[in-house]
C-alpha positions as a Markdown table, in Angstrom:
| # | Residue | x | y | z |
|---|---|---|---|---|
| 1 | Met | -11.1 | 15.2 | -10.4 |
| 2 | Ile | -9.9 | 13.0 | -7.5 |
| 3 | Val | -6.1 | 12.5 | -7.1 |
| 4 | Ile | -4.7 | 9.9 | -4.7 |
| 5 | Ala | -0.9 | 9.5 | -4.2 |
| 6 | His | 0.2 | 6.0 | -3.5 |
| 7 | Ile | 3.5 | 5.0 | -1.9 |
| 8 | Ser | 4.7 | 1.8 | -0.4 |
| 9 | Asp | 7.5 | -0.2 | 1.2 |
| 10 | Leu | 9.4 | 2.5 | 3.0 |
| 11 | His | 11.2 | 0.0 | 5.2 |
| 12 | Ile | 12.3 | 2.7 | 7.7 |
| 13 | Asp | 15.2 | 1.2 | 9.7 |
| 14 | Asn | 16.7 | 4.4 | 11.2 |
| 15 | Ser | 19.4 | 4.4 | 8.5 |
| 16 | Pro | 20.1 | 7.6 | 6.6 |
| 17 | Arg | 19.3 | 5.8 | 3.3 |
| 18 | Ser | 15.7 | 4.8 | 4.0 |
| 19 | Ile | 15.0 | 8.1 | 5.8 |
| 20 | Asp | 16.4 | 10.2 | 3.0 |
| 21 | Arg | 14.5 | 8.4 | 0.3 |
| 22 | Thr | 11.2 | 8.7 | 2.2 |
| 23 | Arg | 11.9 | 12.4 | 3.0 |
| 24 | Ala | 12.5 | 13.1 | -0.7 |
| 25 | Val | 9.2 | 11.5 | -1.7 |
| 26 | Met | 7.3 | 13.4 | 1.0 |
| 27 | Ala | 9.0 | 16.7 | 0.0 |
| 28 | Tyr | 7.9 | 16.1 | -3.6 |
| 29 | Leu | 4.3 | 15.6 | -2.5 |
| 30 | Glu | 4.3 | 18.5 | -0.1 |
| 31 | Asp | 5.6 | 20.8 | -2.9 |
| 32 | Leu | 2.8 | 19.9 | -5.2 |
| 33 | Pro | 0.6 | 22.9 | -6.2 |
| 34 | Tyr | -2.5 | 20.7 | -5.8 |
| 35 | Asp | -4.1 | 19.4 | -2.6 |
| 36 | Leu | -4.3 | 15.7 | -2.9 |
| 37 | Asp | -7.5 | 13.9 | -1.9 |
| 38 | Ala | -5.4 | 11.3 | 0.0 |
| 39 | Leu | -1.9 | 9.9 | 0.4 |
| 40 | Leu | -2.1 | 6.1 | 0.7 |
| 41 | Val | 0.8 | 4.1 | 2.2 |
| 42 | Thr | 0.4 | 0.4 | 1.6 |
| 43 | Gly | 2.6 | -1.2 | 4.2 |
| 44 | Asp | 6.1 | -2.2 | 5.2 |
| 45 | Ile | 6.3 | 1.1 | 6.9 |
| 46 | Ala | 9.0 | -0.1 | 9.3 |
| 47 | Asp | 11.7 | -2.6 | 8.4 |
| 48 | His | 11.8 | -4.5 | 11.8 |
| 49 | Gly | 8.5 | -3.4 | 13.4 |
| 50 | Leu | 10.4 | -1.5 | 16.1 |
| 51 | Ser | 8.9 | 1.4 | 18.1 |
| 52 | Ser | 11.9 | 3.6 | 17.2 |
| 53 | Glu | 11.2 | 3.0 | 13.5 |
| 54 | Tyr | 7.6 | 4.0 | 13.8 |
| 55 | Ala | 8.5 | 7.1 | 15.8 |
| 56 | Glu | 10.8 | 8.2 | 13.0 |
| 57 | Thr | 8.2 | 7.4 | 10.4 |
| 58 | Arg | 5.5 | 9.4 | 12.2 |
| 59 | Gly | 7.4 | 12.6 | 11.6 |
| 60 | Leu | 8.4 | 11.6 | 8.0 |
| 61 | Leu | 4.7 | 11.0 | 7.0 |
| 62 | Ala | 3.4 | 14.3 | 8.5 |
| 63 | Ser | 1.6 | 15.9 | 5.6 |
| 64 | Arg | -0.9 | 18.6 | 4.6 |
| 65 | His | -2.6 | 15.8 | 2.6 |
| 66 | Pro | -4.8 | 13.2 | 4.3 |
| 67 | Val | -2.6 | 10.2 | 5.1 |
| 68 | Val | -4.0 | 6.6 | 5.2 |
| 69 | Val | -1.6 | 3.8 | 6.1 |
| 70 | Cys | -1.9 | 0.0 | 6.4 |
| 71 | Pro | 0.5 | -2.7 | 7.7 |
| 72 | Gly | 2.7 | -5.0 | 5.6 |
| 73 | Asn | 4.6 | -8.2 | 6.5 |
| 74 | His | 7.5 | -6.2 | 8.0 |
| 75 | Asp | 5.2 | -4.3 | 10.3 |
| 76 | Glu | 4.1 | -5.1 | 13.9 |
| 77 | Arg | 0.5 | -4.4 | 14.7 |
| 78 | Ala | 0.8 | -3.1 | 18.3 |
| 79 | Ala | 3.6 | -0.7 | 17.5 |
| 80 | Phe | 1.9 | 0.4 | 14.2 |
| 81 | Arg | -1.3 | 1.2 | 16.1 |
| 82 | Glu | 0.4 | 3.1 | 18.9 |
| 83 | His | 2.8 | 5.2 | 16.9 |
| 84 | Leu | 0.9 | 5.8 | 13.6 |
| 85 | Leu | -2.7 | 5.7 | 14.7 |
| 86 | Gly | -2.4 | 6.9 | 18.3 |
| 87 | Asp | -4.0 | 3.7 | 19.6 |
| 88 | Ala | -2.1 | 2.3 | 22.6 |
| 89 | Ser | -4.6 | -0.7 | 23.0 |
| 90 | Ala | -3.3 | -4.2 | 22.9 |
| 91 | Thr | -5.9 | -5.3 | 20.4 |
| 92 | Pro | -4.3 | -8.2 | 18.5 |
| 93 | Gly | -6.6 | -8.2 | 15.5 |
| 94 | Pro | -6.1 | -6.8 | 12.0 |
| 95 | Val | -5.7 | -3.0 | 11.5 |
| 96 | Asn | -8.6 | -2.1 | 9.1 |
| 97 | Gln | -9.6 | 1.5 | 8.4 |
| 98 | Val | -11.9 | 3.4 | 6.1 |
| 99 | His | -11.4 | 6.8 | 4.7 |
| 100 | His | -14.5 | 8.7 | 3.5 |
| 101 | Ala | -14.0 | 11.6 | 1.1 |
| 102 | Pro | -16.2 | 13.5 | -1.3 |
| 103 | Gly | -16.7 | 11.3 | -4.4 |
| 104 | Phe | -14.9 | 8.1 | -3.2 |
| 105 | Thr | -14.3 | 5.7 | -0.3 |
| 106 | Leu | -10.9 | 4.2 | 0.5 |
| 107 | Ala | -11.2 | 0.9 | 2.4 |
| 108 | Val | -7.7 | -0.1 | 3.8 |
| 109 | Cys | -7.3 | -3.7 | 4.9 |
| 110 | Asp | -4.7 | -5.5 | 6.9 |
| 111 | Ser | -3.4 | -8.4 | 4.8 |
| 112 | Ser | -0.5 | -9.1 | 7.2 |
| 113 | Val | -0.1 | -12.5 | 8.9 |
| 114 | Pro | 2.0 | -12.0 | 12.1 |
| 115 | Gly | 5.3 | -13.7 | 11.8 |
| 116 | Lys | 4.9 | -14.6 | 8.1 |
| 117 | Asp | 5.8 | -12.9 | 4.8 |
| 118 | His | 2.8 | -13.9 | 2.7 |
| 119 | Gly | -0.6 | -12.2 | 3.0 |
| 120 | His | -4.1 | -13.3 | 3.9 |
| 121 | Leu | -7.4 | -11.5 | 4.5 |
| 122 | Asp | -9.0 | -13.2 | 7.5 |
| 123 | Asp | -12.8 | -13.6 | 8.1 |
| 124 | Glu | -12.9 | -10.5 | 10.4 |
| 125 | Thr | -11.4 | -8.3 | 7.7 |
| 126 | Leu | -13.6 | -9.7 | 4.9 |
| 127 | Thr | -16.7 | -9.2 | 7.0 |
| 128 | Trp | -15.6 | -5.7 | 7.8 |
| 129 | Leu | -14.9 | -4.9 | 4.1 |
| 130 | Asp | -18.3 | -6.4 | 3.1 |
| 131 | Gly | -19.9 | -3.9 | 5.5 |
| 132 | Val | -18.0 | -1.0 | 4.2 |
| 133 | Leu | -18.9 | -1.8 | 0.6 |
| 134 | Thr | -22.5 | -2.4 | 1.5 |
| 135 | Lys | -22.8 | 1.0 | 3.1 |
| 136 | Ala | -20.9 | 2.9 | 0.5 |
| 137 | Thr | -22.8 | 5.0 | -2.1 |
| 138 | Asn | -19.8 | 6.1 | -4.2 |
| 139 | Pro | -16.9 | 4.3 | -5.8 |
| 140 | Val | -14.7 | 2.3 | -3.4 |
| 141 | Leu | -11.0 | 1.7 | -3.7 |
| 142 | Val | -9.8 | -1.3 | -1.7 |
| 143 | Ala | -6.1 | -1.2 | -0.5 |
| 144 | Phe | -3.9 | -3.6 | 1.3 |
| 145 | His | -0.2 | -4.7 | 1.2 |
| 146 | His | 0.0 | -8.0 | -0.7 |
| 147 | Pro | -1.1 | -8.4 | -4.3 |
| 148 | Pro | -3.8 | -11.1 | -4.6 |
| 149 | Ala | -2.6 | -12.2 | -8.1 |
| 150 | Thr | 0.6 | -13.4 | -9.6 |
| 151 | Leu | 2.8 | -10.7 | -11.2 |
| 152 | Asn | 5.1 | -13.1 | -13.0 |
| 153 | Thr | 7.9 | -12.2 | -10.5 |
| 154 | Pro | 8.7 | -15.5 | -8.7 |
| 155 | Tyr | 10.3 | -13.9 | -5.7 |
| 156 | Val | 7.2 | -11.9 | -4.9 |
| 157 | Asp | 4.6 | -14.3 | -6.2 |
| 158 | Gly | 5.8 | -16.8 | -3.6 |
| 159 | Ile | 4.7 | -14.4 | -0.8 |
| 160 | Arg | 1.7 | -12.8 | -2.3 |
| 161 | Leu | -1.8 | -12.8 | -0.8 |
| 162 | Phe | -3.2 | -16.3 | -0.9 |
| 163 | Asp | -6.8 | -17.7 | -0.3 |
| 164 | Glu | -7.9 | -14.9 | -2.6 |
| 165 | Gln | -11.1 | -16.7 | -3.7 |
| 166 | Ser | -13.1 | -15.2 | -0.9 |
| 167 | Leu | -12.1 | -11.7 | -1.8 |
| 168 | Ala | -13.0 | -12.3 | -5.4 |
| 169 | Ala | -16.4 | -13.6 | -4.4 |
| 170 | Leu | -16.9 | -10.5 | -2.2 |
| 171 | Ala | -16.0 | -8.2 | -5.1 |
| 172 | Ala | -18.5 | -9.9 | -7.4 |
| 173 | Arg | -21.3 | -8.8 | -5.0 |
| 174 | His | -20.2 | -5.1 | -5.1 |
| 175 | Pro | -20.0 | -3.5 | -8.6 |
| 176 | His | -19.0 | -0.2 | -7.1 |
| 177 | Leu | -15.7 | -1.7 | -6.0 |
| 178 | Leu | -13.5 | 0.2 | -8.5 |
| 179 | Ala | -10.0 | -1.2 | -8.0 |
| 180 | Phe | -7.5 | -2.9 | -5.8 |
| 181 | Leu | -4.4 | -0.9 | -4.7 |
| 182 | Thr | -1.4 | -2.8 | -3.2 |
| 183 | Gly | 2.4 | -2.6 | -2.6 |
| 184 | His | 4.8 | -5.4 | -1.5 |
| 185 | Ala | 6.3 | -6.0 | -4.9 |
| 186 | His | 8.7 | -3.1 | -5.0 |
| 187 | Thr | 7.9 | -2.5 | -8.6 |
| 188 | Pro | 5.2 | -0.5 | -10.4 |
| 189 | Ala | 2.7 | -3.0 | -12.0 |
| 190 | Ala | -0.8 | -3.0 | -13.4 |
| 191 | Thr | -2.9 | -6.1 | -14.0 |
| 192 | Thr | -6.4 | -7.3 | -13.0 |
| 193 | Phe | -8.0 | -9.2 | -10.2 |
| 194 | Ala | -11.7 | -10.2 | -9.9 |
| 195 | Gly | -12.4 | -8.2 | -13.0 |
| 196 | Arg | -11.0 | -5.0 | -11.5 |
| 197 | Pro | -7.7 | -3.1 | -12.0 |
| 198 | Leu | -5.0 | -4.3 | -9.6 |
| 199 | Leu | -2.5 | -1.4 | -9.3 |
| 200 | Val | 0.8 | -2.0 | -7.5 |
| 201 | Ala | 2.8 | 0.9 | -6.2 |
| 202 | Pro | 6.6 | 1.0 | -6.7 |
| 203 | Gly | 8.9 | 0.7 | -3.7 |
| 204 | Val | 10.4 | 3.7 | -1.9 |
| 205 | Val | 13.3 | 1.9 | -0.4 |
| 206 | Ser | 14.2 | -0.2 | -3.5 |
| 207 | Thr | 13.1 | -1.6 | -6.9 |
| 208 | Leu | 12.6 | -5.3 | -7.7 |
| 209 | Arg | 14.7 | -6.8 | -10.3 |
| 210 | Leu | 12.4 | -8.4 | -12.9 |
| 211 | Pro | 13.2 | -12.1 | -13.8 |
| 212 | Trp | 14.6 | -11.1 | -17.2 |
| 213 | Glu | 16.9 | -8.3 | -15.9 |
| 214 | Gln | 20.6 | -8.7 | -15.1 |
| 215 | Arg | 21.6 | -9.7 | -11.6 |
| 216 | Ala | 25.0 | -10.2 | -10.0 |
| 217 | His | 23.9 | -13.4 | -8.2 |
| 218 | Pro | 20.7 | -15.5 | -7.7 |
| 219 | Asp | 19.8 | -13.6 | -4.5 |
| 220 | Asp | 20.3 | -10.1 | -6.1 |
| 221 | His | 16.6 | -9.4 | -5.9 |
| 222 | Val | 16.5 | -5.6 | -5.9 |
| 223 | His | 18.0 | -2.5 | -7.5 |
| 224 | Leu | 19.3 | -0.2 | -4.8 |
| 225 | Asp | 20.5 | 2.5 | -7.2 |
| 226 | Leu | 17.2 | 3.3 | -8.8 |
| 227 | Pro | 15.3 | 6.3 | -7.4 |
| 228 | Pro | 12.3 | 5.9 | -5.2 |
| 229 | Ala | 8.9 | 6.1 | -7.0 |
| 230 | Leu | 5.2 | 6.5 | -6.4 |
| 231 | Ala | 1.8 | 6.3 | -8.2 |
| 232 | Phe | -0.9 | 8.8 | -8.7 |
| 233 | His | -4.4 | 7.3 | -9.1 |
| 234 | Val | -6.8 | 9.8 | -10.8 |
| 235 | Leu | -10.6 | 9.3 | -10.8 |
| 236 | Asp | -12.3 | 11.6 | -13.2 |
| 237 | Ala | -15.9 | 12.8 | -13.5 |
| 238 | Glu | -16.7 | 10.0 | -15.9 |
| 239 | Gly | -15.7 | 7.4 | -13.4 |
| 240 | Arg | -12.5 | 6.5 | -15.3 |
| 241 | Leu | -9.5 | 5.5 | -13.2 |
| 242 | Thr | -6.1 | 6.4 | -14.6 |
| 243 | Thr | -2.7 | 5.7 | -12.9 |
| 244 | His | 0.5 | 7.6 | -13.5 |
| 245 | Phe | 3.9 | 6.6 | -12.0 |
| 246 | Arg | 6.7 | 9.0 | -11.0 |
| 247 | Ser | 10.3 | 8.7 | -9.9 |
| 248 | Val | 11.7 | 11.1 | -7.4 |
| 249 | Ile | 15.3 | 12.4 | -7.3 |
| 250 | Val | 16.9 | 11.9 | -3.9 |
């Protein structure tokens, strides 16, 4: 049985609140009696893309479990590379990574568009992903920050991943692409995209108010009082993918 923990949207801003919530989630994961196959973090690691925020996060994300991270729209590629990946190069392109493990492959793409809030997978990333999928001999989970489909949440749907048709066409060529894993929405959600599960991790720093929930004013988009949460994706011996969501007490 393969178990992947999935967290997203830490928004570390060197404030006690964001740090304490992330620390509580990591303490919960470190205290598990089970060695996870991976800990996936799908973006918005830092809130302002500052070096100091990534330096703080590097210590917070230190784990006995294999950690795989990708950028979100709040992240800055150069600082992300330097502090989280140990890459001090000035490479301006997308931060794409692949994690190979027994029984599965985790392809982690950069859907960020520098200076923008919406997401996009550029030609370089799609070509890279096509290569990973072509070489893979086991199930592949594809992860990035922005959901490529509407979640019926207008605030998030307006800044989701667009131009998703190329990704859907790529998925159609690779039947062993098992699911898409994203963040960005600050709410646990499950739907489909390109005939695969699209599984959205809840936010660590806050939880999105759904359109039918009470809000104090039109711009009251998130709950700040709800606990941080995470997802566990379980791939069993029959090839079935099951997702569980958990809240963590701070």
